Every structure is written in C-alpha cells, then in structure tokens.
C-alpha positions in Angstrom: 0.0 0.0 0.0 1.2 3.5 -0.8 2.3 5.7 2.2 -0.4 7.6 3.9 0.9 11.0 2.8 0.8 10.0 -0.9 -2.8 8.8 -0.9 -5.5 10.9 -2.6 -8.2 12.6 -0.5 -11.9 12.4 -1.5 -15.3 10.9 -1.0 -15.6 7.1 -0.6 -17.9 5.7 -3.3 -19.2 3.1 -0.9 -19.8 4.9 2.4 -20.0 8.5 1.2 -17.5 9.5 3.9 -14.7 11.9 3.1 -11.2 10.8 3.8 -8.0 9.3 2.5 -8.5 6.7 -0.3 -6.8 3.3 0.1 -5.8 0.8 -2.6 -8.6 -1.6 -3.1 -8.5 -4.7 -5.3 -11.6 -5.0 -7.5 -11.6 -8.8 -7.1 -9.8 -10.3 -4.1 -6.1 -10.4 -4.5 -6.0 -14.0 -3.1 -8.0 -15.1 -6.2 -6.0 -13.1 -8.7 -2.4 -13.8 -8.0 0.2 -14.4 -10.7 1.4 -18.0 -11.4 4.6 -17.4 -9.5 5.2 -14.9 -6.7 6.6 -11.7 -8.1 5.9 -12.7 -11.7 4.1 -10.4 -14.1 0.7 -10.4 -15.8 0.5 -10.1 -19.5 -2.6 -8.0 -20.2 -4.4 -8.6 -23.5 -7.7 -7.8 -25.1 -9.7 -5.3 -27.2 -7.0 -5.5 -29.8 -4.5 -3.6 -27.6 -0.8 -4.4 -27.7 0.0 -6.9 -24.8 1.3 -5.0 -21.8 2.9 -6.0 -18.6 1.5 -5.4 -15.1 2.7 -6.5 -11.7 -0.6 -6.6 -9.8 -4.2 -7.6 -10.5 -6.7 -4.8 -11.0 -7.2 -2.4 -8.2 -8.6 1.1 -7.7 -7.0 3.7 -5.5 -9.9 6.2 -5.9 -12.7 3.9 -4.9 -13.0 3.6 -1.1 -11.6 5.0 2.1 -10.5 2.7 5.0 -14.0 2.2 6.3 -15.3 1.2 2.9 -12.3 -1.2 2.4 -13.0 -2.7 5.8 -16.5 -3.6 4.6 -15.2 -5.2 1.4 -12.3 -7.0 3.2 -14.7 -8.6 5.6 -16.8 -10.0 2.7 -13.6 -11.1 0.8 -12.1 -12.9 3.8 -15.3 -14.9 4.5 -15.9 -15.7 0.8 -12.3 -16.9 0.2 -12.6 -19.3 3.1 -15.9 -20.7 1.8 -14.7 -21.1 -1.8 -11.6 -23.0 -0.5 -13.6 -25.1 1.9 -16.0 -26.2 -0.8 -13.2 -26.7 -3.4 -14.9 -24.3 -5.7 -11.6 -22.8 -6.9 -8.5 -24.4 -8.3 -6.2 -23.2 -5.6 -8.1 -25.4 -3.1 -7.6 -28.6 -5.1 -4.1 -29.5 -4.0 -2.7 -32.2 -6.3 -6.1 -32.8 -8.0 -6.3 -32.1 -11.7 -10.0 -32.8 -11.9 -12.9 -32.3 -9.5 -13.4 -35.2 -7.2 -15.9 -34.5 -4.4 -18.7 -36.7 -3.0 -21.3 -34.1 -3.9 -20.5 -34.1 -7.7 -22.9 -35.9 -10.0 -22.0 -36.3 -13.7 -24.7 -36.3 -16.4 -25.1 -39.7 -18.2 -22.6 -39.9 -21.1 -21.2 -36.5 -20.4 -18.1 -35.1 -18.6 -20.3 -32.2 -17.3 -22.6 -32.4 -14.3 -23.6 -30.6 -11.1 -22.9 -30.5 -7.4 -25.0 -29.3 -4.5 -23.1 -27.0 -2.0 -24.2 -25.4 1.2 -22.5 -22.2 2.3 -22.1 -21.5 6.1 -23.7 -18.1 5.6 -25.5 -18.1 2.2 -26.7 -14.6 2.6 -23.2 -13.2 3.2 -21.9 -15.2 0.3 -24.5 -13.6 -1.9 -23.4 -10.2 -0.6 -19.8 -10.9 -1.6 -20.8 -11.6 -5.2 -23.0 -8.5 -5.2 -20.0 -6.5 -3.9 -17.9 -7.7 -6.9 -20.6 -6.2 -9.2 -20.7 -2.9 -7.2 -16.9 -2.6 -7.4 -16.9 -3.2 -11.1 -19.6 -0.7 -11.8 -18.2 1.9 -9.4 -14.6 1.8 -10.7 -13.3 4.1 -13.3 -10.6 1.7 -14.5 -10.7 1.3 -18.3 -10.6 -2.5 -17.9 -14.0 -2.3 -16.2 -15.6 0.3 -18.4 -18.1 -2.2 -19.9 -19.9 -2.7 -16.6 -22.8 -0.3 -16.5 -25.9 -0.4 -14.3 -29.1 1.6 -14.3 -28.7 4.4 -11.8 -31.5 3.2 -9.6 -30.0 -0.3 -9.5 -26.5 1.0 -8.8 -27.8 3.1 -5.8 -29.7 0.1 -4.4 -26.8 -2.2 -4.9 -24.4 0.2 -3.2 -26.7 0.4 -0.2 -26.9 -3.4 0.1 -23.1 -3.7 0.2 -22.6 -0.6 2.4 -25.1 -1.7 5.0 -24.5 -5.5 4.8 -28.2 -5.8 4.0 -29.6 -8.4 1.6 -31.9 -7.2 -1.2 -35.6 -7.4 -0.2 -36.4 -9.7 -3.1 -34.7 -12.5 -5.0 -35.2 -11.0 -8.4 -32.6 -8.2 -7.7 -29.3 -9.4 -9.1 -29.6 -13.2 -8.4 -26.3 -15.1 -8.5 -25.6 -18.5 -10.1 -22.3 -20.4 -10.3 -20.6 -22.7 -12.8 -17.4 -24.6 -11.7 -14.8 -25.6 -14.2 -14.2 -29.2 -13.2 -10.7 -29.8 -14.8 -7.7 -27.7 -14.1 -7.1 -25.2 -16.9 -4.6 -22.5 -17.7 -3.9 -20.1 -14.8 -5.2 -16.6 -15.8 -7.4 -13.7 -14.6 -10.3 -12.1 -16.5 -12.0 -8.8 -16.1 -15.8 -9.0 -15.7 -18.0 -8.8 -18.8 -21.6 -8.2 -19.6 -23.4 -10.7 -21.9 -26.8 -12.2 -22.6 -27.2 -15.6 -21.0 -29.4 -18.1 -22.9 -32.3 -20.0 -21.3 -31.3 -23.1 -19.4 -33.1 -25.9 -17.7 -32.1 -27.5 -14.4 -34.1 -29.8 -12.1 -37.2 -29.4 -14.3 -37.1 -25.6 -14.1 -36.3 -23.3 -17.0 -34.9 -19.8 -16.8 -35.3 -17.1 -19.4 -32.6 -15.4 -21.4 -31.4 -12.2 -19.8 -28.5 -9.9 -19.2 -25.7 -11.0 -16.8 -22.3 -9.8 -15.6 -19.9 -12.6 -15.7 -16.9 -13.0 -13.4 -14.1 -15.6 -13.5 -12.5 -16.5 -10.2 -9.7 -19.1 -10.4 -11.9 -21.8 -12.0 -15.3 -20.5 -10.8 -17.6 -18.7 -13.2 -20.0 -16.4 -11.5 -23.1 -15.1 -13.2 -24.8 -12.1 -11.6 -28.1 -11.8 -13.3 -29.4 -8.3 -13.8 -32.8 -7.7 -12.2 -35.2 -10.1 -13.7 -39.0 -10.8 -13.8 -40.2 -12.7 -10.7 -41.7 -15.4 -13.0 -38.1 -16.6 -13.7 -37.2 -17.0 -10.0 -38.6 -20.6 -9.9 -36.3 -21.5 -12.8 -33.2 -20.1 -11.2 -34.0 -21.0 -7.6 -32.1 -24.4 -7.4 -29.0 -22.6 -8.7 -29.1 -19.4 -6.8 -26.6 -18.4 -4.1 -28.5 -17.4 -1.0 -31.2 -20.0 -0.2 -30.4 -21.8 3.0 -31.1 -25.2 1.5 -28.1 -25.0 -0.8 -27.0 -24.1 -4.3 -26.8 -26.3 -7.3 -23.5 -25.6 -9.1 -23.2 -26.7 -12.7 -19.8 -28.2 -13.7 -18.1 -28.1 -17.1 -14.7 -29.2 -18.2 -12.0 -26.7 -19.0 -11.7 -28.3 -22.5 -15.5 -27.7 -23.1 -15.8 -24.3 -21.4 -16.6 -20.9 -22.8 -13.7 -19.7 -20.7 -11.2 -21.6 -22.8 -12.9 -20.3 -26.0 -12.5 -16.7 -24.7 -8.9 -17.2 -23.7 -8.0 -18.9 -27.0 -9.7 -16.1 -29.0 -7.9 -13.4 -27.1 -4.5 -15.0 -27.4 -5.0 -15.6 -31.2 -6.1 -12.0 -31.6 -3.0 -10.7 -29.7 -0.7 -12.9 -31.8 -2.3 -11.9 -35.1 -2.4 -8.1 -34.4 0.8 -7.9 -32.5 3.2 -10.7 -33.6 5.8 -11.4 -30.8 4.0 -9.0 -28.4 3.3 -11.7 -25.8 6.9 -12.9 -25.9 8.1 -9.3 -25.1 6.1 -9.1 -21.9 7.3 -12.4 -20.3 7.9 -16.1 -20.6 4.8 -18.1 -21.5 5.8 -20.6 -18.8 5.6 -18.2 -16.0 3.5 -15.3 -17.1 -0.2 -15.1 -16.1 -2.6 -13.8 -18.7 -4.9 -10.9 -17.7 -7.9 -10.8 -20.1 -9.9 -7.7 -20.8 -12.9 -8.7 -22.9 -15.8 -6.7 -21.7 -18.2 -5.0 -24.1 -20.0 -1.8 -23.0 -23.8 -2.0 -22.4 -25.3 1.5 -22.0 -27.9 1.2 -19.3 -27.6 4.8 -18.1 -25.1 6.7 -16.0 -24.6 6.5 -12.3 
C-alpha cells in the first residue's frame, strides 16, 4: 500500500465518507495472484498491444479505509468458503479434476452438477454483489463495460454498504458454474453478456443480461434484475437460499472460458506478432484478459 501522505483525498464511493483513499482490489487479490510470486501479468484484449502489469486490477480512488473494511470482511469470508468447498482451483491440492462426494455427472457427459451449502449463504450472496458494485463503481478502463441503471446502482451500493440483503430474489440473483478440470492459470476482467435460457431440475430460466466474473476456475453469473416469474427456474442454482446451491460443472476443455482465452491469445498474436513474448515467458506469465463490451444502461 502507498504511504499515507501519498494517498488521494476524497469521497468514498461506498460509504459517502470523506477521507484518504486506500488501494482496493476489484476482485480479491488472493483469487487473482500471478502464477509465480513476483511474476508479471500479460494483459491482452480489445486489440491492444500486450502489456505487462505486476498486480491484479485495483482502484486507489474507490474507497476509504471504512469502505475497504466492509469489502475486506466479505472477501475474507468468501475466500474461506470457496476454498472449503473446493470451488476454486487453488483449493484442489494435487487434483487435476474435481473429485468431491457431492458431484454428479450427467449420463454420457463429462459435465454435471454439485450441491453446495455455504455456512452463511446470505453473506456469500453479498460478496458476489460486492464484486458487481466494485466493477460498476470503478473508473478503470478494464471495467468500463460494466454499466448499471442508476437506480439499480444506488440500491446495490446500499446493500453492500449496510451489509443488508436485497428485499427480493429478483434483484441481481447469482448462479455459479465450476470448471471441473484444471485449466490455464489466468485472470479475467468481468464482462456483460446475454445468458441463454437453461433448464435444471425441471425448471427453465429465461434469457437475460448478466455480468460474468471468473475467479480461479469458478464462473459467477450475476443476473441483472429479472422478472419474478423466472425465479422458480433459477432457484435451485441461486446463491442465498439456505437449502443450498446447485452448481453446474463443465470441463476446461469444453468451457466458454477456454474459448474466450484462446480467441484473445489468437487475436493478440495476429495483431501484435511477438507481443506476448516481449512481456514475459509463457511458462511463468499469467494472462490478464480484458474482454468486456460496454452496455449502455444509463449513467450513475
């Protein structure tokens, strides 16, 4: 962290308090570390020339110490839960593919689902909502594609600030997909996209806008406010209900994440031949993908 005297002074975007800003990672640093300690990230995407960075994405004009305390509490809890349930690659130890008693594979398919129960499902939901708030509140160019309607942004901010769950399930419901085989280590900025209708446990969800996060092998879909009639379809998969969350599982080899990564690398090599080699060794450099596309839903 920069020294106190060098920090900027302003209004915390979370609490509204005036004070010294602190460095705040937009996704927990523990989930966005480079492959090797001290190694660089090679940032690619949007057709830009590959560049080197030595830290995952953070914002030093986002929150003051009080706001960071709120986010840090959510991060600490969530990281412990994600590790306990082996939802992220770093918790697998020597495993190269998911092997837990709660995983059921679909007949004739490498994909499947598992049922997980969080110790505090409401707090876990708040953690994922806080990721969306950070992405929407930050002015970093890598997060410029994350836009919320002003009313939704204000309501989301209040939920995170006050540690208060939304008063209905249709407000940014969260679902999870776990990549069940270990893939290439990388980080990925959030992106907004339209999620197609899916069917789980006899229920069908409609197609709607989501913000998609990638956290060390876990894909998080934060659904933008939806019609209440779709809640039954999403309910078994939603983070928050006390009875548990159904997490879909897909292999790395068959995942959209691999397609995104491969397309970004191909584009970087085509537009900037040799650019990736200039920013670090492929054996030790962690890729940082920036693939978001702006959706204009209004200004905060």
